[in-house]
C-alpha positions, 0 to 999 in steps of 0.5 A: 892129434892122432894117436900113435902105435908102433908094430910090435916085434918081439926082438926089439919090444922094449921093457915096460911095454904095453901090447895090443893084439888086435883081432878079427871075431864076428866081422869087426876088430876086437883088441886085448891087452895081450902082455905087460912085462914090467920086469917085476913079478910082484906086479901080475898082468893078465891079458884082458878080455877081447873088447870093442878097439876104442875100449882097448886102446883107453884100456892099454893107455891106461895100463901104459905106466911107463909112458912108452909106445903101446905097441901093436900086434896084428892078426893076420885076417884084420887090417889097421883102421886108420880111426884108431890112431897112426900105426907105424912100423 
């Protein structure tokens, strides 16, 4: 079964969402976990380093404690690769 992701939109992002930002670097796509908002100031989370997309996806899945959808924020110069999963929205 393919992984499912939802395109990030600031005005309808659910609380406790993991946001995976996808960027283009040197001719390849990389990702970072840009934001995790658990609404709990006692548990700070900071953006990860830019890593290869398979690693970024695993990191986002590992940080997704809420079990909700992983949101994807695409930079303008990168395209979604269907090998990563299904991007909805």
